C-alpha positions as CSV (number, residue, x, y, z in Angstrom):
1,X,-1.2,-9.5,24.8
2,X,-2.1,-11.3,28.2
3,X,-1.3,-9.3,32.0
4,X,1.6,-12.4,31.9
5,X,3.1,-11.0,28.5
6,X,3.3,-7.5,29.7
7,X,5.3,-8.2,33.1
8,X,8.0,-10.3,30.4
9,X,8.5,-7.2,28.3
10,X,8.9,-5.2,30.3
11,X,11.1,-6.8,33.5
12,X,13.2,-7.6,29.7
13,X,13.7,-4.1,29.3
14,X,14.0,-3.9,32.6
15,X,11.7,-2.2,33.9
16,X,10.3,-1.9,37.7
17,X,6.6,-3.7,37.3
18,X,3.7,-3.7,40.4
19,X,0.5,-5.9,40.1
20,X,-1.6,-3.0,41.8
21,X,-4.6,-4.6,41.0
22,X,-7.4,-4.6,43.5
23,X,-11.5,-6.6,44.1
24,X,-12.2,-3.9,40.4
25,X,-9.0,-4.4,38.2
26,X,-6.1,-6.6,36.7
27,X,-3.5,-3.4,36.9
28,X,0.0,-3.9,35.9
29,X,2.3,-0.8,37.0
30,X,5.4,-0.4,34.4
31,X,7.8,1.9,35.3
32,X,10.3,4.1,33.8
33,X,12.7,7.3,33.7
34,X,10.0,9.4,32.4
35,X,6.9,7.7,32.4
36,X,4.5,5.3,33.6
37,X,2.9,2.3,32.0
38,X,-0.5,1.3,33.4
39,X,-1.8,-1.9,31.9
40,X,-4.9,-3.3,32.5
41,X,-6.8,-6.7,32.0
42,X,-10.8,-7.4,32.2
43,X,-12.9,-10.2,31.6
44,X,-14.2,-9.0,28.3
45,X,-14.1,-6.7,25.9
46,X,-16.8,-4.6,26.5
47,X,-15.9,-3.8,29.7
48,X,-12.4,-2.7,29.2
49,X,-13.9,-0.4,26.4
50,X,-16.3,1.2,29.3
51,X,-14.0,1.5,31.9
52,X,-11.3,3.1,28.9
53,X,-13.9,5.8,27.7
54,X,-15.1,7.1,31.1
55,X,-10.3,7.4,31.8
56,X,-10.7,9.4,28.8
57,X,-13.9,11.4,29.7
58,X,-12.1,12.3,33.1
59,X,-9.0,13.6,31.0
60,X,-11.0,16.1,28.9
61,X,-11.1,19.4,28.9
62,X,-11.2,23.0,27.0
63,X,-7.0,23.2,26.6
64,X,-7.1,19.4,26.2
65,X,-7.1,18.3,22.0
66,X,-8.1,14.7,21.4
67,X,-7.9,12.2,18.3
68,X,-9.2,9.1,18.1
69,X,-8.6,5.7,15.7
70,X,-10.7,2.9,16.3
71,X,-11.4,-0.3,14.5
72,X,-13.7,-3.4,16.1
73,X,-11.3,-4.9,18.4
74,X,-9.3,-1.5,18.8
75,X,-9.6,2.2,20.2
76,X,-6.7,4.6,20.7
77,X,-7.2,7.8,22.4
78,X,-4.8,11.0,21.7
79,X,-4.8,13.4,24.9
80,X,-2.6,16.3,24.7
81,X,-2.1,20.0,24.8
82,X,1.6,22.1,25.0
83,X,2.7,20.3,28.2
84,X,1.0,16.4,28.8
85,X,0.7,13.6,26.2
86,X,-1.5,11.1,27.1
87,X,-2.2,7.8,25.8
88,X,-5.2,5.4,26.2
89,X,-4.6,2.1,23.9
90,X,-7.3,-0.6,24.1
91,X,-6.8,-3.8,22.0
92,X,-9.6,-6.6,22.9
93,X,-10.1,-7.4,26.8
94,X,-7.1,-4.9,27.8
95,X,-5.9,-1.5,27.4
96,X,-3.2,0.3,28.8
97,X,-2.8,4.0,29.7
98,X,0.6,6.5,29.6
99,X,1.0,10.1,30.3
100,X,4.0,12.1,30.0
101,X,5.8,16.0,29.2
102,X,5.5,16.7,26.0
103,X,9.4,16.0,25.7
104,X,8.9,11.9,26.2
105,X,6.1,11.9,23.1
106,X,8.3,9.4,20.9
107,X,9.4,7.2,23.4
108,X,5.7,6.3,24.3
109,X,5.5,5.6,21.2
110,X,8.4,3.4,20.2
111,X,7.0,1.6,23.8
112,X,3.7,1.3,22.3
113,X,5.1,-0.5,19.3
114,X,7.2,-3.0,22.1
115,X,4.5,-3.7,23.3
116,X,2.0,-4.7,20.5
117,X,-0.2,-1.7,21.1
């Protein structure tokens, strides 16, 4: 999914979208009532993998459990504890990050499916 596709999908669901890109990253923030979705787009797949892994490492702690699924062009990390559910999903040169209280885990999973992640 391209940045344009992401924005169109979010706007179709009437979700507020803001481009928060900077010199280092192309990033779009979508804000729902219960969580935020960060969409990152990179020049290449290697860069997306590297940045995403750094962010996953940042969230690691003794209290968090982590699950990982991977294939050639796909990585998914779920990081959770008794209060928070966070997920990173990479497809090719893009990834999304969503985090919320556990109550909204199923909503997040539905949002990822809707986006094709």
